[in-house]
PyMOL Python script that loads the backbone (N, CA, C, O; Angstrom):
from pymol import cmd

cmd.read_pdbstr("""\
ATOM      1  N   UNK A   1      -3.109  19.152  24.755  1.00  0.00           N
ATOM      2  CA  UNK A   1      -3.112  18.208  23.738  1.00  0.00           C
ATOM      3  C   UNK A   1      -4.071  18.478  22.742  1.00  0.00           C
ATOM      4  O   UNK A   1      -5.260  18.563  23.048  1.00  0.00           O
ATOM      5  N   UNK A   2      -3.645  18.637  21.470  1.00  0.00           N
ATOM      6  CA  UNK A   2      -4.551  19.154  20.395  1.00  0.00           C
ATOM      7  C   UNK A   2      -5.335  17.895  19.797  1.00  0.00           C
ATOM      8  O   UNK A   2      -4.751  16.864  19.465  1.00  0.00           O
ATOM      9  N   UNK A   3      -6.597  18.064  19.701  1.00  0.00           N
ATOM     10  CA  UNK A   3      -7.505  16.978  19.118  1.00  0.00           C
ATOM     11  C   UNK A   3      -7.947  17.436  17.567  1.00  0.00           C
ATOM     12  O   UNK A   3      -8.366  18.561  17.293  1.00  0.00           O
ATOM     13  N   UNK A   4      -7.800  16.519  16.760  1.00  0.00           N
ATOM     14  CA  UNK A   4      -8.528  16.617  15.480  1.00  0.00           C
ATOM     15  C   UNK A   4      -9.671  15.776  15.260  1.00  0.00           C
ATOM     16  O   UNK A   4      -9.455  14.566  15.322  1.00  0.00           O
ATOM     17  N   UNK A   5     -10.777  16.139  15.029  1.00  0.00           N
ATOM     18  CA  UNK A   5     -11.895  15.083  14.759  1.00  0.00           C
ATOM     19  C   UNK A   5     -12.341  15.053  13.191  1.00  0.00           C
ATOM     20  O   UNK A   5     -12.811  15.983  12.537  1.00  0.00           O
ATOM     21  N   UNK A   6     -12.098  13.901  12.830  1.00  0.00           N
ATOM     22  CA  UNK A   6     -12.593  13.625  11.558  1.00  0.00           C
ATOM     23  C   UNK A   6     -13.601  12.493  11.225  1.00  0.00           C
ATOM     24  O   UNK A   6     -13.555  11.494  11.942  1.00  0.00           O
ATOM     25  N   UNK A   7     -14.449  12.535  10.280  1.00  0.00           N
ATOM     26  CA  UNK A   7     -15.480  11.417  10.335  1.00  0.00           C
ATOM     27  C   UNK A   7     -14.846  10.451   9.034  1.00  0.00           C
ATOM     28  O   UNK A   7     -15.417   9.459   8.581  1.00  0.00           O
ATOM     29  N   UNK A   8     -13.676  10.936   8.614  1.00  0.00           N
ATOM     30  CA  UNK A   8     -13.107   9.873   7.453  1.00  0.00           C
ATOM     31  C   UNK A   8     -11.728   9.831   7.525  1.00  0.00           C
ATOM     32  O   UNK A   8     -11.080  10.728   8.065  1.00  0.00           O
ATOM     33  N   UNK A   9     -11.181   8.750   6.966  1.00  0.00           N
ATOM     34  CA  UNK A   9      -9.700   8.664   6.770  1.00  0.00           C
ATOM     35  C   UNK A   9      -9.011   9.940   6.250  1.00  0.00           C
ATOM     36  O   UNK A   9      -9.292  10.366   5.130  1.00  0.00           O
ATOM     37  N   UNK A  10      -8.092  10.574   7.062  1.00  0.00           N
ATOM     38  CA  UNK A  10      -7.488  11.637   6.452  1.00  0.00           C
ATOM     39  C   UNK A  10      -6.630  11.406   5.372  1.00  0.00           C
ATOM     40  O   UNK A  10      -6.229  12.384   4.741  1.00  0.00           O
ATOM     41  N   UNK A  11      -6.288  10.305   5.059  1.00  0.00           N
ATOM     42  CA  UNK A  11      -5.567  10.045   3.841  1.00  0.00           C
ATOM     43  C   UNK A  11      -6.443   9.773   2.636  1.00  0.00           C
ATOM     44  O   UNK A  11      -6.303  10.560   1.699  1.00  0.00           O
ATOM     45  N   UNK A  12      -7.198   8.934   2.519  1.00  0.00           N
ATOM     46  CA  UNK A  12      -8.074   8.406   1.593  1.00  0.00           C
ATOM     47  C   UNK A  12      -9.476   8.898   1.564  1.00  0.00           C
ATOM     48  O   UNK A  12     -10.112   8.910   0.511  1.00  0.00           O
ATOM     49  N   UNK A  13      -9.979   9.309   2.706  1.00  0.00           N
ATOM     50  CA  UNK A  13     -11.381   9.807   2.582  1.00  0.00           C
ATOM     51  C   UNK A  13     -12.268   8.820   2.904  1.00  0.00           C
ATOM     52  O   UNK A  13     -13.444   9.179   2.844  1.00  0.00           O
ATOM     53  N   UNK A  14     -12.045   7.530   3.271  1.00  0.00           N
ATOM     54  CA  UNK A  14     -12.867   6.550   3.472  1.00  0.00           C
ATOM     55  C   UNK A  14     -13.787   6.793   4.604  1.00  0.00           C
ATOM     56  O   UNK A  14     -13.230   7.023   5.677  1.00  0.00           O
ATOM     57  N   UNK A  15     -15.119   6.789   4.590  1.00  0.00           N
ATOM     58  CA  UNK A  15     -15.964   7.197   5.676  1.00  0.00           C
ATOM     59  C   UNK A  15     -16.709   6.263   6.343  1.00  0.00           C
ATOM     60  O   UNK A  15     -17.533   6.498   7.227  1.00  0.00           O
ATOM     61  N   UNK A  16     -16.341   5.003   5.816  1.00  0.00           N
ATOM     62  CA  UNK A  16     -17.186   3.852   6.462  1.00  0.00           C
ATOM     63  C   UNK A  16     -16.659   3.623   7.888  1.00  0.00           C
ATOM     64  O   UNK A  16     -15.487   3.356   8.152  1.00  0.00           O
ATOM     65  N   UNK A  17     -17.761   3.771   8.872  1.00  0.00           N
ATOM     66  CA  UNK A  17     -17.059   3.713  10.427  1.00  0.00           C
ATOM     67  C   UNK A  17     -16.732   2.541  10.745  1.00  0.00           C
ATOM     68  O   UNK A  17     -15.936   2.436  11.679  1.00  0.00           O
ATOM     69  N   UNK A  18     -17.179   1.429  10.153  1.00  0.00           N
ATOM     70  CA  UNK A  18     -16.604   0.136  10.590  1.00  0.00           C
ATOM     71  C   UNK A  18     -15.059  -0.108  10.064  1.00  0.00           C
ATOM     72  O   UNK A  18     -14.453  -1.127  10.397  1.00  0.00           O
ATOM     73  N   UNK A  19     -14.588   0.689   9.396  1.00  0.00           N
ATOM     74  CA  UNK A  19     -13.203   0.605   8.907  1.00  0.00           C
ATOM     75  C   UNK A  19     -12.405   1.632   9.499  1.00  0.00           C
ATOM     76  O   UNK A  19     -11.217   1.528   9.192  1.00  0.00           O
ATOM     77  N   UNK A  20     -12.701   2.659  10.305  1.00  0.00           N
ATOM     78  CA  UNK A  20     -11.859   3.747  10.843  1.00  0.00           C
ATOM     79  C   UNK A  20     -11.421   3.535  12.202  1.00  0.00           C
ATOM     80  O   UNK A  20     -12.182   3.015  13.018  1.00  0.00           O
ATOM     81  N   UNK A  21     -10.321   3.876  12.491  1.00  0.00           N
ATOM     82  CA  UNK A  21      -9.465   4.056  13.722  1.00  0.00           C
ATOM     83  C   UNK A  21      -8.812   5.232  13.958  1.00  0.00           C
ATOM     84  O   UNK A  21      -8.542   5.964  13.006  1.00  0.00           O
ATOM     85  N   UNK A  22      -8.511   5.534  15.093  1.00  0.00           N
ATOM     86  CA  UNK A  22      -7.800   6.776  15.317  1.00  0.00           C
ATOM     87  C   UNK A  22      -6.446   6.387  15.897  1.00  0.00           C
ATOM     88  O   UNK A  22      -6.312   5.404  16.626  1.00  0.00           O
ATOM     89  N   UNK A  23      -5.161   7.425  15.446  1.00  0.00           N
ATOM     90  CA  UNK A  23      -4.150   7.145  15.984  1.00  0.00           C
ATOM     91  C   UNK A  23      -3.485   8.523  16.379  1.00  0.00           C
ATOM     92  O   UNK A  23      -3.879   9.610  15.956  1.00  0.00           O
ATOM     93  N   UNK A  24      -2.390   8.331  17.274  1.00  0.00           N
ATOM     94  CA  UNK A  24      -1.866   9.598  17.750  1.00  0.00           C
ATOM     95  C   UNK A  24      -0.491   9.864  17.135  1.00  0.00           C
ATOM     96  O   UNK A  24       0.412   9.029  17.177  1.00  0.00           O
ATOM     97  N   UNK A  25      -0.380  11.010  16.589  1.00  0.00           N
ATOM     98  CA  UNK A  25       0.909  11.427  15.907  1.00  0.00           C
ATOM     99  C   UNK A  25       1.864  11.794  16.994  1.00  0.00           C
ATOM    100  O   UNK A  25       1.523  11.628  18.165  1.00  0.00           O
ATOM    101  N   UNK A  26       3.048  12.285  16.688  1.00  0.00           N
ATOM    102  CA  UNK A  26       4.120  12.603  17.450  1.00  0.00           C
ATOM    103  C   UNK A  26       3.670  13.709  18.271  1.00  0.00           C
ATOM    104  O   UNK A  26       3.918  13.636  19.475  1.00  0.00           O
ATOM    105  N   UNK A  27       3.051  14.724  17.826  1.00  0.00           N
ATOM    106  CA  UNK A  27       2.712  16.122  18.384  1.00  0.00           C
ATOM    107  C   UNK A  27       1.295  15.853  19.132  1.00  0.00           C
ATOM    108  O   UNK A  27       0.490  16.776  19.255  1.00  0.00           O
ATOM    109  N   UNK A  28       1.056  14.705  19.567  1.00  0.00           N
ATOM    110  CA  UNK A  28      -0.278  14.227  20.317  1.00  0.00           C
ATOM    111  C   UNK A  28      -1.465  14.746  19.687  1.00  0.00           C
ATOM    112  O   UNK A  28      -2.423  15.091  20.379  1.00  0.00           O
ATOM    113  N   UNK A  29      -1.482  14.844  18.246  1.00  0.00           N
ATOM    114  CA  UNK A  29      -2.669  15.058  17.636  1.00  0.00           C
ATOM    115  C   UNK A  29      -3.254  13.826  17.301  1.00  0.00           C
ATOM    116  O   UNK A  29      -2.517  12.888  17.000  1.00  0.00           O
ATOM    117  N   UNK A  30      -4.525  13.689  17.311  1.00  0.00           N
ATOM    118  CA  UNK A  30      -5.077  12.323  17.000  1.00  0.00           C
ATOM    119  C   UNK A  30      -5.792  12.556  15.732  1.00  0.00           C
ATOM    120  O   UNK A  30      -6.447  13.581  15.540  1.00  0.00           O
ATOM    121  N   UNK A  31      -5.647  11.425  14.696  1.00  0.00           N
ATOM    122  CA  UNK A  31      -6.210  11.541  13.510  1.00  0.00           C
ATOM    123  C   UNK A  31      -6.861  10.148  13.145  1.00  0.00           C
ATOM    124  O   UNK A  31      -6.456   9.119  13.686  1.00  0.00           O
ATOM    125  N   UNK A  32      -7.817  10.142  12.268  1.00  0.00           N
ATOM    126  CA  UNK A  32      -8.651   9.131  12.006  1.00  0.00           C
ATOM    127  C   UNK A  32      -7.881   8.427  10.544  1.00  0.00           C
ATOM    128  O   UNK A  32      -7.444   9.066   9.586  1.00  0.00           O
ATOM    129  N   UNK A  33      -7.880   7.221  10.691  1.00  0.00           N
ATOM    130  CA  UNK A  33      -7.238   6.378   9.493  1.00  0.00           C
ATOM    131  C   UNK A  33      -8.253   5.304   9.238  1.00  0.00           C
ATOM    132  O   UNK A  33      -8.947   4.871  10.158  1.00  0.00           O
ATOM    133  N   UNK A  34      -8.360   4.838   7.930  1.00  0.00           N
ATOM    134  CA  UNK A  34      -9.129   3.604   7.496  1.00  0.00           C
ATOM    135  C   UNK A  34      -8.023   2.468   8.129  1.00  0.00           C
ATOM    136  O   UNK A  34      -6.892   2.719   8.546  1.00  0.00           O
ATOM    137  N   UNK A  35      -8.705   1.130   8.071  1.00  0.00           N
ATOM    138  CA  UNK A  35      -7.835   0.024   8.500  1.00  0.00           C
ATOM    139  C   UNK A  35      -6.618   0.060   7.623  1.00  0.00           C
ATOM    140  O   UNK A  35      -5.537  -0.166   8.167  1.00  0.00           O
ATOM    141  N   UNK A  36      -6.652   0.324   6.292  1.00  0.00           N
ATOM    142  CA  UNK A  36      -5.479  -0.130   5.503  1.00  0.00           C
ATOM    143  C   UNK A  36      -4.477   1.023   5.778  1.00  0.00           C
ATOM    144  O   UNK A  36      -3.277   0.747   5.801  1.00  0.00           O
ATOM    145  N   UNK A  37      -4.847   2.162   5.965  1.00  0.00           N
ATOM    146  CA  UNK A  37      -3.794   3.183   6.085  1.00  0.00           C
ATOM    147  C   UNK A  37      -3.068   2.941   7.628  1.00  0.00           C
ATOM    148  O   UNK A  37      -1.857   3.015   7.835  1.00  0.00           O
ATOM    149  N   UNK A  38      -4.159   2.621   8.691  1.00  0.00           N
ATOM    150  CA  UNK A  38      -3.596   2.323  10.001  1.00  0.00           C
ATOM    151  C   UNK A  38      -2.520   1.275  10.018  1.00  0.00           C
ATOM    152  O   UNK A  38      -1.494   1.431  10.680  1.00  0.00           O
ATOM    153  N   UNK A  39      -2.734   0.287   9.344  1.00  0.00           N
ATOM    154  CA  UNK A  39      -2.017  -0.743   9.209  1.00  0.00           C
ATOM    155  C   UNK A  39      -0.563  -0.252   8.497  1.00  0.00           C
ATOM    156  O   UNK A  39       0.500  -0.607   9.006  1.00  0.00           O
ATOM    157  N   UNK A  40      -0.590   0.483   7.438  1.00  0.00           N
ATOM    158  CA  UNK A  40       0.593   1.000   6.937  1.00  0.00           C
ATOM    159  C   UNK A  40       1.355   1.708   7.982  1.00  0.00           C
ATOM    160  O   UNK A  40       2.533   1.466   8.247  1.00  0.00           O
ATOM    161  N   UNK A  41       0.600   2.621   8.577  1.00  0.00           N
ATOM    162  CA  UNK A  41       1.176   3.635   9.640  1.00  0.00           C
ATOM    163  C   UNK A  41       2.084   2.696  10.737  1.00  0.00           C
ATOM    164  O   UNK A  41       3.251   2.951  11.036  1.00  0.00           O
ATOM    165  N   UNK A  42       1.397   1.707  11.197  1.00  0.00           N
ATOM    166  CA  UNK A  42       1.985   0.960  12.139  1.00  0.00           C
ATOM    167  C   UNK A  42       3.108   0.155  11.622  1.00  0.00           C
ATOM    168  O   UNK A  42       4.056  -0.054  12.379  1.00  0.00           O
ATOM    169  N   UNK A  43       3.117  -0.258  10.583  1.00  0.00           N
ATOM    170  CA  UNK A  43       4.241  -0.948   9.998  1.00  0.00           C
ATOM    171  C   UNK A  43       5.382  -0.125   9.615  1.00  0.00           C
ATOM    172  O   UNK A  43       6.530  -0.570   9.623  1.00  0.00           O
ATOM    173  N   UNK A  44       5.097   1.018   9.294  1.00  0.00           N
ATOM    174  CA  UNK A  44       6.222   1.989   8.683  1.00  0.00           C
ATOM    175  C   UNK A  44       7.150   2.466  10.093  1.00  0.00           C
ATOM    176  O   UNK A  44       8.290   2.875   9.870  1.00  0.00           O
ATOM    177  N   UNK A  45       6.801   2.428  11.126  1.00  0.00           N
ATOM    178  CA  UNK A  45       7.602   2.715  12.189  1.00  0.00           C
ATOM    179  C   UNK A  45       7.823   4.172  12.427  1.00  0.00           C
ATOM    180  O   UNK A  45       8.356   4.580  13.460  1.00  0.00           O
ATOM    181  N   UNK A  46       7.424   4.933  11.494  1.00  0.00           N
ATOM    182  CA  UNK A  46       7.552   6.315  11.374  1.00  0.00           C
ATOM    183  C   UNK A  46       6.722   7.014  12.334  1.00  0.00           C
ATOM    184  O   UNK A  46       5.662   6.478  12.657  1.00  0.00           O
ATOM    185  N   UNK A  47       7.075   8.239  12.889  1.00  0.00           N
ATOM    186  CA  UNK A  47       6.340   9.193  13.825  1.00  0.00           C
ATOM    187  C   UNK A  47       6.024  10.484  13.216  1.00  0.00           C
ATOM    188  O   UNK A  47       6.646  11.427  13.705  1.00  0.00           O
ATOM    189  N   UNK A  48       5.201  10.764  12.257  1.00  0.00           N
ATOM    190  CA  UNK A  48       4.981  11.899  11.703  1.00  0.00           C
ATOM    191  C   UNK A  48       4.446  13.030  12.797  1.00  0.00           C
ATOM    192  O   UNK A  48       3.983  12.754  13.904  1.00  0.00           O
ATOM    193  N   UNK A  49       4.577  14.086  12.360  1.00  0.00           N
ATOM    194  CA  UNK A  49       4.191  15.078  13.531  1.00  0.00           C
ATOM    195  C   UNK A  49       2.918  15.929  13.062  1.00  0.00           C
ATOM    196  O   UNK A  49       2.327  16.648  13.867  1.00  0.00           O
ATOM    197  N   UNK A  50       2.553  15.826  11.823  1.00  0.00           N
ATOM    198  CA  UNK A  50       1.288  16.331  11.354  1.00  0.00           C
ATOM    199  C   UNK A  50       0.659  15.548  10.355  1.00  0.00           C
ATOM    200  O   UNK A  50       1.291  14.683   9.748  1.00  0.00           O
ATOM    201  N   UNK A  51      -0.680  15.813  10.112  1.00  0.00           N
ATOM    202  CA  UNK A  51      -1.342  15.247   9.112  1.00  0.00           C
ATOM    203  C   UNK A  51      -0.842  15.366   7.682  1.00  0.00           C
ATOM    204  O   UNK A  51      -1.022  14.448   6.882  1.00  0.00           O
ATOM    205  N   UNK A  52      -0.271  16.392   7.384  1.00  0.00           N
ATOM    206  CA  UNK A  52       0.570  16.546   6.065  1.00  0.00           C
ATOM    207  C   UNK A  52       1.592  15.504   6.021  1.00  0.00           C
ATOM    208  O   UNK A  52       1.652  14.799   5.014  1.00  0.00           O
ATOM    209  N   UNK A  53       2.407  15.319   6.992  1.00  0.00           N
ATOM    210  CA  UNK A  53       3.440  14.412   7.157  1.00  0.00           C
ATOM    211  C   UNK A  53       2.972  12.964   6.924  1.00  0.00           C
ATOM    212  O   UNK A  53       3.500  12.135   6.184  1.00  0.00           O
ATOM    213  N   UNK A  54       1.878  12.819   7.699  1.00  0.00           N
ATOM    214  CA  UNK A  54       1.428  11.458   7.596  1.00  0.00           C
ATOM    215  C   UNK A  54       0.798  10.985   5.989  1.00  0.00           C
ATOM    216  O   UNK A  54       0.964   9.911   5.411  1.00  0.00           O
ATOM    217  N   UNK A  55       0.128  12.049   5.591  1.00  0.00           N
ATOM    218  CA  UNK A  55      -0.505  11.900   4.180  1.00  0.00           C
ATOM    219  C   UNK A  55       0.782  11.881   3.186  1.00  0.00           C
ATOM    220  O   UNK A  55       0.624  11.272   2.128  1.00  0.00           O
ATOM    221  N   UNK A  56       1.917  12.433   3.407  1.00  0.00           N
ATOM    222  CA  UNK A  56       3.122  12.241   2.606  1.00  0.00           C
ATOM    223  C   UNK A  56       3.675  10.700   2.916  1.00  0.00           C
ATOM    224  O   UNK A  56       4.121  10.078   1.952  1.00  0.00           O
ATOM    225  N   UNK A  57       3.666  10.213   3.911  1.00  0.00           N
ATOM    226  CA  UNK A  57       4.203   8.897   4.324  1.00  0.00           C
ATOM    227  C   UNK A  57       3.462   7.782   3.691  1.00  0.00           C
ATOM    228  O   UNK A  57       4.055   6.788   3.272  1.00  0.00           O
ATOM    229  N   UNK A  58       2.138   7.929   3.610  1.00  0.00           N
ATOM    230  CA  UNK A  58       1.077   6.974   3.303  1.00  0.00           C
ATOM    231  C   UNK A  58       0.449   7.356   1.894  1.00  0.00           C
ATOM    232  O   UNK A  58      -0.704   7.039   1.600  1.00  0.00           O
ATOM    233  N   UNK A  59       1.163   7.952   1.175  1.00  0.00           N
ATOM    234  CA  UNK A  59       0.262   8.653  -0.115  1.00  0.00           C
ATOM    235  C   UNK A  59       0.168   7.420  -0.988  1.00  0.00           C
ATOM    236  O   UNK A  59       0.844   6.419  -0.751  1.00  0.00           O
ATOM    237  N   UNK A  60      -0.521   7.489  -1.813  1.00  0.00           N
ATOM    238  CA  UNK A  60      -0.884   6.401  -2.914  1.00  0.00           C
ATOM    239  C   UNK A  60       0.457   6.057  -3.647  1.00  0.00           C
ATOM    240  O   UNK A  60       1.194   6.909  -4.143  1.00  0.00           O
ATOM    241  N   UNK A  61       0.690   4.687  -3.659  1.00  0.00           N
ATOM    242  CA  UNK A  61       2.076   4.153  -4.237  1.00  0.00           C
ATOM    243  C   UNK A  61       1.799   3.435  -5.579  1.00  0.00           C
ATOM    244  O   UNK A  61       2.684   2.845  -6.198  1.00  0.00           O
ATOM    245  N   UNK A  62       0.391   3.530  -6.026  1.00  0.00           N
ATOM    246  CA  UNK A  62       0.263   3.039  -7.261  1.00  0.00           C
ATOM    247  C   UNK A  62       0.936   3.623  -8.365  1.00  0.00           C
ATOM    248  O   UNK A  62       1.173   2.969  -9.381  1.00  0.00           O
ATOM    249  N   UNK A  63       1.291   4.927  -8.217  1.00  0.00           N
ATOM    250  CA  UNK A  63       1.871   5.702  -9.401  1.00  0.00           C
ATOM    251  C   UNK A  63       3.331   5.565  -9.595  1.00  0.00           C
ATOM    252  O   UNK A  63       3.973   6.264 -10.379  1.00  0.00           O
ATOM    253  N   UNK A  64       3.929   4.440  -8.690  1.00  0.00           N
ATOM    254  CA  UNK A  64       5.330   4.041  -8.872  1.00  0.00           C
ATOM    255  C   UNK A  64       5.415   3.578 -10.425  1.00  0.00           C
ATOM    256  O   UNK A  64       4.468   3.352 -11.178  1.00  0.00           O
ATOM    257  N   UNK A  65       6.781   3.499 -10.699  1.00  0.00           N
ATOM    258  CA  UNK A  65       7.043   2.769 -11.962  1.00  0.00           C
ATOM    259  C   UNK A  65       6.896   1.225 -11.998  1.00  0.00           C
ATOM    260  O   UNK A  65       6.951   0.563 -10.961  1.00  0.00           O
ATOM    261  N   UNK A  66       6.734   0.750 -13.044  1.00  0.00           N
ATOM    262  CA  UNK A  66       6.465  -0.723 -13.166  1.00  0.00           C
ATOM    263  C   UNK A  66       7.721  -1.365 -13.120  1.00  0.00           C
ATOM    264  O   UNK A  66       8.660  -1.085 -13.865  1.00  0.00           O
ATOM    265  N   UNK A  67       7.733  -2.384 -12.080  1.00  0.00           N
ATOM    266  CA  UNK A  67       9.004  -3.021 -11.976  1.00  0.00           C
ATOM    267  C   UNK A  67       9.044  -4.481 -12.354  1.00  0.00           C
ATOM    268  O   UNK A  67       9.883  -5.210 -11.823  1.00  0.00           O
ATOM    269  N   UNK A  68       8.308  -4.886 -13.117  1.00  0.00           N
ATOM    270  CA  UNK A  68       7.966  -6.226 -13.737  1.00  0.00           C
ATOM    271  C   UNK A  68       9.295  -6.425 -14.573  1.00  0.00           C
ATOM    272  O   UNK A  68       9.819  -7.538 -14.533  1.00  0.00           O
ATOM    273  N   UNK A  69       9.881  -5.412 -15.335  1.00  0.00           N
ATOM    274  CA  UNK A  69      11.121  -5.766 -16.278  1.00  0.00           C
ATOM    275  C   UNK A  69      12.355  -5.696 -15.723  1.00  0.00           C
ATOM    276  O   UNK A  69      13.371  -5.796 -16.412  1.00  0.00           O
ATOM    277  N   UNK A  70      12.377  -5.507 -14.339  1.00  0.00           N
ATOM    278  CA  UNK A  70      13.816  -5.255 -13.674  1.00  0.00           C
ATOM    279  C   UNK A  70      14.542  -6.540 -13.234  1.00  0.00           C
ATOM    280  O   UNK A  70      15.511  -6.480 -12.477  1.00  0.00           O
ATOM    281  N   UNK A  71      14.061  -7.712 -13.719  1.00  0.00           N
ATOM    282  CA  UNK A  71      15.002  -8.991 -13.454  1.00  0.00           C
ATOM    283  C   UNK A  71      14.121  -9.722 -12.455  1.00  0.00           C
ATOM    284  O   UNK A  71      14.816 -10.289 -11.612  1.00  0.00           O
ATOM    285  N   UNK A  72      12.838  -9.892 -12.278  1.00  0.00           N
ATOM    286  CA  UNK A  72      12.078 -10.700 -11.561  1.00  0.00           C
ATOM    287  C   UNK A  72      12.214 -12.283 -11.720  1.00  0.00           C
ATOM    288  O   UNK A  72      11.380 -12.819 -12.450  1.00  0.00           O
ATOM    289  N   UNK A  73      13.040 -12.969 -11.199  1.00  0.00           N
ATOM    290  CA  UNK A  73      13.137 -14.496 -11.490  1.00  0.00           C
ATOM    291  C   UNK A  73      11.863 -15.200 -11.421  1.00  0.00           C
ATOM    292  O   UNK A  73      11.484 -15.961 -12.311  1.00  0.00           O
ATOM    293  N   UNK A  74      11.087 -14.899 -10.172  1.00  0.00           N
ATOM    294  CA  UNK A  74       9.958 -15.610 -10.045  1.00  0.00           C
ATOM    295  C   UNK A  74       8.834 -15.294 -11.103  1.00  0.00           C
ATOM    296  O   UNK A  74       8.149 -16.164 -11.641  1.00  0.00           O
ATOM    297  N   UNK A  75       8.745 -14.124 -11.301  1.00  0.00           N
ATOM    298  CA  UNK A  75       7.985 -13.516 -12.401  1.00  0.00           C
ATOM    299  C   UNK A  75       8.271 -14.056 -13.715  1.00  0.00           C
ATOM    300  O   UNK A  75       7.298 -14.199 -14.457  1.00  0.00           O
ATOM    301  N   UNK A  76       9.460 -14.396 -14.166  1.00  0.00           N
ATOM    302  CA  UNK A  76       9.796 -14.610 -15.463  1.00  0.00           C
ATOM    303  C   UNK A  76       9.520 -16.219 -15.469  1.00  0.00           C
ATOM    304  O   UNK A  76       9.145 -16.805 -16.484  1.00  0.00           O
ATOM    305  N   UNK A  77       9.722 -16.791 -14.362  1.00  0.00           N
ATOM    306  CA  UNK A  77       9.499 -18.386 -14.357  1.00  0.00           C
ATOM    307  C   UNK A  77       8.048 -18.686 -14.356  1.00  0.00           C
ATOM    308  O   UNK A  77       7.708 -19.692 -14.979  1.00  0.00           O
ATOM    309  N   UNK A  78       6.988 -17.873 -13.667  1.00  0.00           N
ATOM    310  CA  UNK A  78       5.766 -18.053 -13.830  1.00  0.00           C
ATOM    311  C   UNK A  78       5.109 -17.663 -15.245  1.00  0.00           C
ATOM    312  O   UNK A  78       4.131 -18.256 -15.700  1.00  0.00           O
ATOM    313  N   UNK A  79       5.640 -16.792 -15.770  1.00  0.00           N
ATOM    314  CA  UNK A  79       5.180 -16.097 -17.183  1.00  0.00           C
ATOM    315  C   UNK A  79       5.589 -17.323 -18.115  1.00  0.00           C
ATOM    316  O   UNK A  79       4.737 -17.670 -18.932  1.00  0.00           O
ATOM    317  N   UNK A  80       6.759 -17.999 -18.088  1.00  0.00           N
ATOM    318  CA  UNK A  80       7.327 -19.071 -18.849  1.00  0.00           C
ATOM    319  C   UNK A  80       6.416 -20.185 -18.709  1.00  0.00           C
ATOM    320  O   UNK A  80       6.100 -20.862 -19.687  1.00  0.00           O
ATOM    321  N   UNK A  81       5.987 -20.406 -17.572  1.00  0.00           N
ATOM    322  CA  UNK A  81       5.368 -21.742 -17.157  1.00  0.00           C
ATOM    323  C   UNK A  81       3.825 -21.743 -17.835  1.00  0.00           C
ATOM    324  O   UNK A  81       3.265 -22.744 -18.281  1.00  0.00           O
ATOM    325  N   UNK A  82       3.343 -20.546 -17.807  1.00  0.00           N
ATOM    326  CA  UNK A  82       1.770 -20.505 -18.215  1.00  0.00           C
ATOM    327  C   UNK A  82       1.761 -19.907 -19.706  1.00  0.00           C
ATOM    328  O   UNK A  82       0.650 -19.667 -20.179  1.00  0.00           O
ATOM    329  N   UNK A  83       2.745 -19.679 -20.387  1.00  0.00           N
ATOM    330  CA  UNK A  83       2.603 -19.239 -21.628  1.00  0.00           C
ATOM    331  C   UNK A  83       2.360 -20.170 -22.483  1.00  0.00           C
ATOM    332  O   UNK A  83       2.604 -21.335 -22.168  1.00  0.00           O
ATOM    333  N   UNK A  84       1.794 -19.836 -23.826  1.00  0.00           N
ATOM    334  CA  UNK A  84       1.443 -20.958 -24.756  1.00  0.00           C
ATOM    335  C   UNK A  84       2.737 -21.344 -25.435  1.00  0.00           C
ATOM    336  O   UNK A  84       2.635 -22.308 -26.194  1.00  0.00           O
ATOM    337  N   UNK A  85       3.790 -20.859 -25.334  1.00  0.00           N
ATOM    338  CA  UNK A  85       5.152 -21.098 -26.149  1.00  0.00           C
ATOM    339  C   UNK A  85       6.250 -21.902 -25.145  1.00  0.00           C
ATOM    340  O   UNK A  85       7.464 -21.708 -25.102  1.00  0.00           O
ATOM    341  N   UNK A  86       5.509 -22.801 -24.402  1.00  0.00           N
ATOM    342  CA  UNK A  86       6.315 -23.519 -23.442  1.00  0.00           C
ATOM    343  C   UNK A  86       7.340 -24.486 -23.908  1.00  0.00           C
ATOM    344  O   UNK A  86       8.448 -24.661 -23.401  1.00  0.00           O
ATOM    345  N   UNK A  87       6.789 -25.145 -25.029  1.00  0.00           N
ATOM    346  CA  UNK A  87       7.591 -26.014 -25.854  1.00  0.00           C
ATOM    347  C   UNK A  87       7.861 -25.602 -27.135  1.00  0.00           C
ATOM    348  O   UNK A  87       7.065 -24.938 -27.798  1.00  0.00           O
ATOM    349  N   UNK A  88       9.038 -25.991 -27.556  1.00  0.00           N
ATOM    350  CA  UNK A  88       9.474 -25.606 -28.922  1.00  0.00           C
ATOM    351  C   UNK A  88       8.867 -26.813 -29.778  1.00  0.00           C
ATOM    352  O   UNK A  88       8.372 -27.841 -29.316  1.00  0.00           O
ATOM    353  N   UNK A  89       8.996 -26.505 -30.981  1.00  0.00           N
ATOM    354  CA  UNK A  89       8.441 -27.612 -31.943  1.00  0.00           C
ATOM    355  C   UNK A  89       9.090 -29.047 -31.851  1.00  0.00           C
ATOM    356  O   UNK A  89       8.521 -30.116 -32.073  1.00  0.00           O
ATOM    357  N   UNK A  90      10.242 -28.868 -31.523  1.00  0.00           N
ATOM    358  CA  UNK A  90      11.098 -30.146 -31.522  1.00  0.00           C
ATOM    359  C   UNK A  90      10.789 -30.895 -30.185  1.00  0.00           C
ATOM    360  O   UNK A  90      11.250 -32.022 -30.003  1.00  0.00           O
ATOM    361  N   UNK A  91       9.914 -30.195 -29.132  1.00  0.00           N
ATOM    362  CA  UNK A  91       9.842 -30.879 -27.967  1.00  0.00           C
ATOM    363  C   UNK A  91       8.214 -31.301 -27.825  1.00  0.00           C
ATOM    364  O   UNK A  91       7.772 -31.693 -26.745  1.00  0.00           O
ATOM    365  N   UNK A  92       7.374 -31.181 -29.014  1.00  0.00           N
ATOM    366  CA  UNK A  92       6.169 -31.338 -28.719  1.00  0.00           C
ATOM    367  C   UNK A  92       5.837 -33.098 -28.693  1.00  0.00           C
ATOM    368  O   UNK A  92       6.559 -33.968 -29.179  1.00  0.00           O
ATOM    369  N   UNK A  93       4.909 -33.235 -28.183  1.00  0.00           N
ATOM    370  CA  UNK A  93       4.590 -34.672 -27.941  1.00  0.00           C
ATOM    371  C   UNK A  93       3.724 -35.126 -29.208  1.00  0.00           C
ATOM    372  O   UNK A  93       2.835 -34.365 -29.592  1.00  0.00           O
ATOM    373  N   UNK A  94       3.931 -36.247 -29.822  1.00  0.00           N
ATOM    374  CA  UNK A  94       3.157 -36.715 -30.997  1.00  0.00           C
ATOM    375  C   UNK A  94       2.206 -37.601 -30.573  1.00  0.00           C
ATOM    376  O   UNK A  94       1.442 -38.122 -31.385  1.00  0.00           O
TER     377      UNK A  94
END
""", "prot")
cmd.dss("prot")
cmd.show_as("cartoon", "prot")
cmd.util.cbc("prot")
cmd.orient("prot")
């Protein structure tokens, strides 16, 4: 059984020991993850074999394209509800 010992999350580098946990990969290698990445790992259902596969699985997703303009009905309704142009001049109260 191969052991890997780190004092920080192998994905983001978080070193706060209160937030760290270890997980076992498919290859029986144990790696350290912060709470956020451990949660993402458990929810993914994937079983990466190495740290590099794990990092690729959990990489920073903030770089993805902006999806706000793809037809989000709820977003459009909220924007309309809170914009200053909610009423036309013909619907303003006097």
